[in-house]
N, C-alpha and C positions, 0 to 999 in steps of 0.2 A: 356495427357496434360490437365490442368485445363481449364474450360470454363470461370472462373473469375480470375482476378489477385489476389484478396485478399478478405477476410472477416475479419472485425474488430468487435469483439463481446464485447459489453459493458453490455449486459443484461443477460448473462448466470449466474444463481445463484444456480441451482440445477442440480444434476447428470442426472435425466431423460431428462431434457431439452438438455443437452450436448449430450446424447445418441441419442435423436431424431435428433439433428442437424447433428451429424456425419453420421447417416443413410441417411439423405437427401443429403449429400455431397459425398456419396460413390457410385461408380459404380462397380459392380462385374461381371466379365466375364471370362470364362475359368479358374475358380478357383483363379483368381487374382483380387485384388482390386486396383482401381484408384480413384482419387478424382476430384471433379468439381471446386476446387479452388487451386491455387498454394501456398497460404499462409494464414493460419488462425491465427489471432492475438487475443489472449484472454486477456482481461483486468481484472486482478485479484487484490488482495489487500494484504496488510501486515497483515490483520486480520486472514489470514490462520495460523499465528503463535500462535493465541489463542487456536488452536486445537492441538498444538504440544508442546513438551518440548524442551528447549534449551540445547545444548551440547557445548556451546561456551561462554566464559567470555569476549570476545573482546568488546571494547567500541561500536563497530558497528556490527550489525548482518548480516552475509553473508547468501546467499540463501541456502547453504547446511548445515547450522548449526542446523537445527531443526530435531527432531526425533519423531516418534510416541510414545505415552504413552503406558505403560503396562496397563492391566485392573485395577490393584490396583492403579497405578499412576493416571489414568484418574479419578477414583472416588475421589481422593484427590483434583485433579485439578477442578473437577466439583463443589465440595464444595467451593473452592476458588472463582470460577466464580459467584456463587450464592450470594456472598457478595454484589454485586451491580447489578442493572438491566442492566447496560451497559455491565458488564462482561458476563451475561447470553446471551445478544444479540450477543456480539462479538463471543462467543463460537459457537453459532448456525450459524451465518452468515459466520464466518471464516471456520467452519467445512464444510459448504455447498460449499464454494468456493474451498476449498482444495479437496473435492470430485470431483468437475468439473475438476480441474487440473489433477487429477489422471485418469479420463476418457481419457483425451487427451494424457497423457503419455503412457497409455496402447495401445492406437491406434497407436502411434508413434512406440512403440517397436514391435507391432504385424505386422503393415502394412506400416509404414513410413508416417503416417499422418503428413502433414507439418505445425506444430503449433509453435508459440512462445508465452510464457506467460510473461506479464508485471505486476509486483506487485507494487501497488501504496500505499503510505501513504495518509494522509489527503491532499485533492486537493483544490487549490484556483486559482482564476484568471478568465478570460473570460469564460462565459457559465457555471461556477460552480453553481450548483443548490442545493448543500448540505447545504449551509448557515452558517456554523460555522465561517468561516473567516469574512463574512460580518457582523455577529452578533458582533464579536469582534471589527471590525472597527466602527460599529454604537455606541458601548459602549464608545469607545475612543472619537468619534466625539461629543457625547452628555455629555461627562465628567462623565459617570456613573462608579461606582466601578466595577472592573473586577474580577470576582471570580477566584481564583487560587488554591484553596485547592484540592488536589488529595487524596480522602479518601482511606482507606484500601480496596483493591479489584480493584483499578484503575491502580495500578502499577504492572506489571508482574515482580516479583522478580526473579533474577537469582541466583543460588547457589553461595554463596561466595560474593554477592554484597549487600550493604545496600541500600534499597529503599529510605531511608530518606536522603541519600547523594545527594546534588543538582547535582553533576556530573552524577548521574544515572537517572536524570529526563529530559534529553535532548531527543528530538525526531526529526523526519523528516517531512518535507512538500514536496509537489511537485507542481510546477507551471503548469497550464493547457496547456500553449503553449509548454512547454517542453515535455509533454506527446504526443501532436500532432507530434512534431518533432521526437520523439523517434519512433513513429509508422512509420513515413516516412523512418527513418533510417533502421528499420527492413525490410521494403519492399525493400529497396535498397540492403541490405545485402543478402536477400533471404536465400538460403540453409545454409549459414554460421551461422545463428542464429536459425535455426529450431531445434526442440526437446529440447529447453532450456527455463529456467525461469530466469528472471533478475529483479532487482529493478530499478525503475525509480523515482528519487527523487533529491532534492538539495544535493550538497556536504556538506552544512552546517548542523550542528546539533544544535538546539536551544531549549530553554525552552519557556514557555508561556510569561513570562515577556519580554524576548528579542524580541519575535515576536511582542508584543504590542509596544515596543519602535520603531521597524522598521516601523510599520504602522503609528505611531504618527509622526515620522520624515518625512515620505512621505506626510503627511497631514499638515506639518509645525506646528505641535503641540509640545511644549516642553515636554521632557520626565518627567520633574518635575511636569507636570500637571496631569500625570497618577495617578490613585488611584487603589490599589489592595486590594481585600477583601480576607483575609486568612481564613475566616470562611465559606464562601459559596463554594459549590462544583463547580469546573471548568467544562465547557462543552468540553474543548479541552485539550489535544488531544483525539481523539476518541479511539485510542489505545496507550498504553504507555509501551513499554518494551525496550526502547532505540532507537538509530538511526539506519537507514539502511545503509549497505555497498553498495556503488554504483560502486565499482571498476570494477565489471564484465561488467556492461553496458558501462562504459567509455572505456573499452578495446575493446569490441565486436562491439560497434556502432560508433566507431571513424569515422569521426570527431565530431559526436554529443557530446554535453556537456550541462548540465543543466545551465540555467541562474543563475548568482550570485543572491542570495536570496534578498539582499537589492534592487538590480535593478528590480527584478521581482515584489517585493511588490510595488515599485514605479510605475510600469506599471499597476499593478492591481488596485491600488488606483486612 
């Protein structure tokens, strides 16, 4: 029996950290392992997909749709990521997070370590310290032009899809309060959601312009007052390979459901 109800890990970014953490939570006696927590919730990221290839052409990316690159495929992907500093960062960051996830998966398969992985896209709302949403809000408030250009290397193309098609430029956000509630839902479900990874995000898929209009509406600023700069490179989204499929979390964490994005933006603003 664990000595703590749960550990919620927001700061695991590298495999050695996860290995040390697992060791500190493990008790070995009589050739068997037990753990000092009943539930380990690892906060991960959709950036893990920057270190993998897509095997799915669906409009939304499900958790099981990514596969590892072959060595030759990875070399090609590395060249693609080097097109932008953000691509290089996302490959490194996402690869490290993916490595952490696999440490947990191996511990589950070997010894039943009770983990759940929550993969998040860009986060906004109370206590958000990443700043991207607030910078966008500030630009709208001050009537500054909003950079919306996504240069080559910012959009993860999927085979058979045209990255220039606006329909392929939609992405996911997640509201911070929905993440909190999803964590509580995981704790309530317990063993039902252990050994699993799932996306936590809004059901809506939006582009940057639609996000800006929602923020403007919440601030009582007319959409016609917004100015978009097609020449300057957009800061958001931090990853862009399409929207996340949240059907798995909706099914497993019921009655949890993410807040409607327009309502969440209104609360955040």
